ROSE-4610 file (N, C-alpha, C; in Angstrom, 1 decimal, always signed):
// ROSE-4610
residu = [X/X/X/X/X/X/X/X/X/X/X/X/X/X/X/X/X/X/X/X/X/X/X/X/X/X/X/X/X/X/X/X/X/X/X/X/X/X/X/X/X/X/X/X/X/X/X/X/X/X/X/X/X/X/X/X/X/X/X/X/X/X/X/X/X/X/X/X/X/X/X/X/X/X/X/X/X/X/X/X/X/X/X/X/X/X/X/X/X/X/X/X/X/X/X/X/X/X/X/X/X/X/X/X/X/X/X/X/X/X/X/X/X/X/X/X/X/X/X/X/X/X/X/X/X/X/X/X/X/X/X/X/X/X/X/X/X/X/X/X/X/X/X/X/X/X/X/X/X/X/X/X/X/X/X/X/X/X/X/X/X/X/X/X/X/X/X/X/X/X/X/X/X/X/X/X/X/X/X/X/X/X/X/X/X/X/X/X/X/X/X/X/X/X/X/X/X/X/X/X/X/X/X/X/X/X/X/X/X/X/X/X/X/X/X/X/X/X/X/X/X/X/X/X/X/X/X/X/X/X/X/X/X/X/X/X/X/X/X/X/X/X/X/X/X/X/X/X/X/X/X/X/X/X/X/X/X/X/X/X/X/X/X/X/X/X/X/X/X/X/X/X/X/X/X/X]
num = [1/1/1/2/2/2/3/3/3/4/4/4/5/5/5/6/6/6/7/7/7/8/8/8/9/9/9/10/10/10/11/11/11/12/12/12/13/13/13/14/14/14/15/15/15/16/16/16/17/17/17/18/18/18/19/19/19/20/20/20/21/21/21/22/22/22/23/23/23/24/24/24/25/25/25/26/26/26/27/27/27/28/28/28/29/29/29/30/30/30/31/31/31/32/32/32/33/33/33/34/34/34/35/35/35/36/36/36/37/37/37/38/38/38/39/39/39/40/40/40/41/41/41/42/42/42/43/43/43/44/44/44/45/45/45/46/46/46/47/47/47/48/48/48/49/49/49/50/50/50/51/51/51/52/52/52/53/53/53/54/54/54/55/55/55/56/56/56/57/57/57/58/58/58/59/59/59/60/60/60/61/61/61/62/62/62/63/63/63/64/64/64/65/65/65/66/66/66/67/67/67/68/68/68/69/69/69/70/70/70/71/71/71/72/72/72/73/73/73/74/74/74/75/75/75/76/76/76/77/77/77/78/78/78/79/79/79/80/80/80/81/81/81/82/82/82/83/83/83/84/84/84/85/85/85/86/86/86/87/87/87/88/88/88/89/89/89/90/90/90/91/91/91/92/92/92]
x = [+0.8/+0.0/+0.9/+0.5/+1.3/+1.0/+2.1/+2.0/+1.6/+0.7/+0.3/+0.8/+1.1/+1.5/+0.2/+0.3/-0.9/-1.3/-2.6/-3.1/-2.6/-2.3/-1.9/-0.4/+0.4/+1.8/+1.9/+2.4/+2.7/+4.1/+4.4/+5.8/+6.7/+7.8/+8.8/+8.3/+7.2/+6.7/+7.0/+8.2/+8.5/+8.6/+8.6/+8.5/+7.2/+6.2/+4.9/+4.8/+5.8/+5.7/+6.3/+5.6/+6.2/+7.1/+8.3/+9.3/+10.0/+10.1/+10.8/+12.3/+12.9/+14.4/+15.2/+16.3/+17.2/+17.9/+18.0/+18.7/+20.2/+21.0/+22.4/+22.9/+22.2/+22.5/+22.3/+21.2/+20.9/+22.0/+22.3/+23.3/+24.7/+25.0/+26.3/+26.4/+25.2/+25.2/+25.1/+25.0/+24.9/+26.2/+26.2/+27.4/+27.1/+28.2/+27.9/+27.4/+26.6/+26.0/+27.1/+28.3/+29.4/+29.9/+29.7/+30.1/+29.0/+27.7/+26.6/+26.1/+26.1/+25.6/+26.5/+27.8/+28.7/+28.3/+27.5/+27.1/+26.1/+25.3/+24.3/+25.0/+26.0/+26.7/+27.5/+28.2/+29.0/+28.1/+27.0/+26.1/+25.6/+25.3/+24.9/+26.0/+27.2/+28.4/+28.7/+28.3/+28.6/+27.5/+26.4/+25.4/+25.8/+25.4/+25.7/+24.6/+25.0/+24.0/+23.5/+22.6/+22.1/+23.2/+23.1/+24.1/+23.8/+24.9/+24.8/+24.2/+24.7/+24.2/+24.1/+22.9/+22.8/+23.4/+24.3/+24.9/+24.5/+23.8/+23.3/+21.8/+21.3/+19.8/+19.4/+18.3/+17.8/+16.9/+17.2/+16.5/+16.4/+15.6/+15.4/+15.9/+16.7/+17.3/+17.2/+16.8/+16.8/+18.0/+18.7/+20.0/+19.8/+20.6/+20.6/+21.1/+20.5/+20.8/+22.3/+22.9/+24.3/+25.2/+24.8/+25.6/+25.5/+24.4/+24.2/+25.0/+24.9/+25.7/+27.2/+27.7/+29.1/+29.6/+28.8/+29.3/+29.1/+28.0/+27.7/+28.8/+29.2/+30.2/+31.5/+31.8/+33.0/+32.9/+31.7/+31.5/+30.8/+30.9/+30.1/+30.6/+29.7/+30.0/+29.7/+28.9/+28.7/+28.0/+27.1/+26.4/+27.4/+28.3/+29.3/+30.2/+30.6/+31.4/+30.6/+29.3/+28.6/+28.6/+28.4/+28.4/+29.8/+30.8/+32.2/+32.4/+31.9/+32.0/+31.2/+30.0/+29.2/+29.9/+30.5/+31.2/+32.4/+33.1/+34.2/+33.7/+32.6/+32.1/+31.6/+31.0/+30.4/+31.5/+32.4/+33.4/+34.8/+35.0/+36.3/+37.2]
y = [-1.2/+0.0/+1.2/+2.2/+3.4/+4.4/+4.9/+5.8/+7.2/+7.8/+9.2/+10.2/+11.4/+12.5/+13.0/+13.5/+14.2/+15.3/+15.5/+16.6/+18.0/+18.2/+19.5/+19.8/+18.8/+19.0/+19.2/+20.3/+20.5/+20.3/+20.1/+19.9/+20.9/+20.5/+21.4/+22.0/+21.6/+22.2/+21.2/+20.7/+19.7/+20.2/+21.5/+22.1/+21.7/+21.5/+21.1/+19.7/+18.9/+17.5/+17.3/+16.6/+16.4/+15.2/+15.4/+14.3/+14.4/+13.2/+13.3/+13.6/+14.3/+14.6/+13.3/+13.2/+12.0/+12.0/+10.7/+10.5/+10.5/+10.7/+10.6/+9.3/+8.2/+6.8/+6.8/+7.3/+7.3/+8.1/+9.3/+10.1/+9.4/+8.8/+8.1/+6.9/+6.3/+5.1/+5.5/+6.7/+7.1/+7.0/+6.6/+6.5/+7.1/+7.6/+8.1/+7.1/+7.5/+6.6/+5.9/+6.5/+5.9/+4.6/+4.6/+3.4/+2.3/+2.8/+1.8/+1.3/+2.2/+1.8/+2.3/+1.8/+2.3/+2.2/+1.1/+0.8/+1.9/+2.4/+3.4/+4.8/+5.1/+6.3/+6.3/+5.2/+5.1/+5.3/+4.6/+4.8/+6.2/+6.9/+8.3/+9.2/+8.9/+9.8/+9.6/+8.4/+8.2/+8.8/+9.3/+9.8/+11.2/+11.6/+12.9/+13.9/+15.1/+16.1/+16.6/+17.6/+18.1/+18.8/+18.7/+19.3/+20.8/+21.5/+23.0/+23.3/+22.7/+22.9/+21.5/+20.9/+19.5/+19.4/+18.4/+18.2/+17.0/+16.1/+14.8/+14.9/+14.1/+14.0/+12.6/+12.5/+11.2/+10.8/+9.6/+9.1/+7.6/+7.0/+5.6/+5.1/+4.1/+3.6/+2.1/+1.4/+0.0/-0.5/-1.4/-2.0/-3.5/-4.2/-5.6/-6.2/-7.2/-7.8/-8.1/-8.7/-9.0/-7.8/-6.7/-5.4/-4.9/-5.0/-4.5/-5.5/-6.8/-7.8/-7.5/-7.2/-6.9/-5.8/-4.7/-3.5/-3.7/-4.4/-4.6/-5.6/-6.5/-7.5/-6.8/-5.6/-4.9/-4.2/-4.2/-3.6/-2.3/-1.6/-0.3/+0.7/+1.6/+2.6/+2.2/+1.1/+0.6/+1.6/+2.4/+3.4/+4.5/+4.9/+5.9/+5.3/+4.0/+3.4/+3.4/+3.1/+3.1/+4.6/+5.6/+6.9/+7.3/+6.8/+7.1/+6.5/+5.2/+4.6/+5.3/+5.7/+6.5/+7.8/+8.4/+9.7/+9.4/+8.3/+7.9/+7.7/+7.0/+6.8/+8.1/+8.9/+10.2/+11.2/+11.4/+12.5/+12.1/+10.8/+10.3/+10.1]
z = [+0.0/+0.0/+0.0/-0.8/-0.9/+0.3/+0.8/+1.9/+1.4/+2.1/+1.6/+2.6/+2.1/+3.0/+3.6/+4.8/+5.4/+4.5/+4.3/+3.4/+3.8/+5.1/+5.5/+5.1/+4.7/+4.3/+2.8/+2.4/+1.0/+0.7/-0.6/-1.0/-0.4/+0.3/+0.8/+2.2/+2.7/+4.0/+5.1/+5.2/+6.2/+7.6/+7.8/+9.1/+9.8/+9.0/+9.5/+10.0/+9.6/+10.0/+11.4/+12.3/+13.6/+13.6/+13.9/+13.9/+15.3/+16.0/+17.2/+17.0/+17.9/+17.8/+17.9/+17.2/+17.2/+18.6/+19.1/+20.3/+20.1/+21.2/+21.1/+20.6/+21.0/+20.4/+18.9/+18.5/+17.0/+16.3/+16.8/+16.1/+16.1/+17.2/+17.3/+16.3/+16.1/+15.2/+13.7/+13.4/+12.0/+11.3/+10.0/+9.2/+7.8/+7.1/+5.8/+4.8/+3.9/+2.9/+2.2/+2.0/+1.3/+2.0/+3.3/+4.1/+4.1/+4.2/+4.4/+3.1/+2.0/+0.7/-0.4/-0.5/-1.4/-2.9/-3.2/-4.5/-5.0/-4.1/-4.5/-4.7/-3.8/-4.0/-5.2/-5.5/-6.7/-8.0/-8.0/-9.1/-9.3/-8.2/-8.2/-8.8/-8.3/-8.8/-10.2/-10.8/-12.2/-13.1/-12.6/-13.5/-13.9/-15.1/-15.6/-15.2/-15.0/-14.7/-16.1/-16.0/-17.2/-18.1/-19.4/-20.3/-20.3/-20.4/-20.5/-21.9/-22.9/-24.3/-24.9/-24.9/-25.5/-26.8/-27.0/-28.3/-29.0/-28.2/-28.8/-28.9/-29.8/-30.0/-29.6/-28.8/-28.5/-29.7/-30.1/-31.3/-31.2/-32.1/-32.1/-33.5/-33.5/-34.8/-34.7/-35.8/-35.9/-36.5/-35.8/-36.2/-36.2/-37.1/-37.1/-35.7/-35.3/-34.0/-33.8/-34.9/-34.8/-34.7/-35.3/-35.2/-33.7/-33.1/-31.7/-30.8/-31.1/-30.3/-30.3/-31.6/-31.8/-30.9/-30.9/-30.1/-28.6/-28.2/-26.8/-26.2/-27.0/-26.6/-26.2/-26.7/-26.3/-25.0/-24.4/-23.1/-23.1/-22.0/-21.8/-22.9/-23.2/-24.2/-25.6/-25.8/-27.1/-28.0/-27.5/-28.3/-28.7/-27.9/-28.2/-29.4/-29.3/-30.3/-31.7/-31.6/-32.9/-33.4/-32.6/-33.0/-33.7/-33.0/-33.6/-34.9/-35.1/-36.4/-37.5/-37.1/-38.1/-38.5/-37.6/-37.9/-38.8/-38.6/-39.5/-40.9/-41.0/-42.4/-43.0/-42.3/-42.9/-43.1/-42.2/-42.2/-42.5/-42.6/-43.0/-41.9]
């Protein structure tokens, strides 16, 4: 079941929410997220922020399965490698 916010609380109005203060034991037991969930922090740090001036266009293209397999088999960055190969064909 989905939890609902109380109707009197609007987005960003968390001062209206009654939360008990943290105890000294709770504060002493807190650890940085990088210690408790390093995989989540690492994934977050690898994400790109918004581009200042978008240079790429999101598009859909149909490719033969064996072509996609070939590039994916080389590991991460397969879409970038396809883009590079297309640039080589077009611009030399």
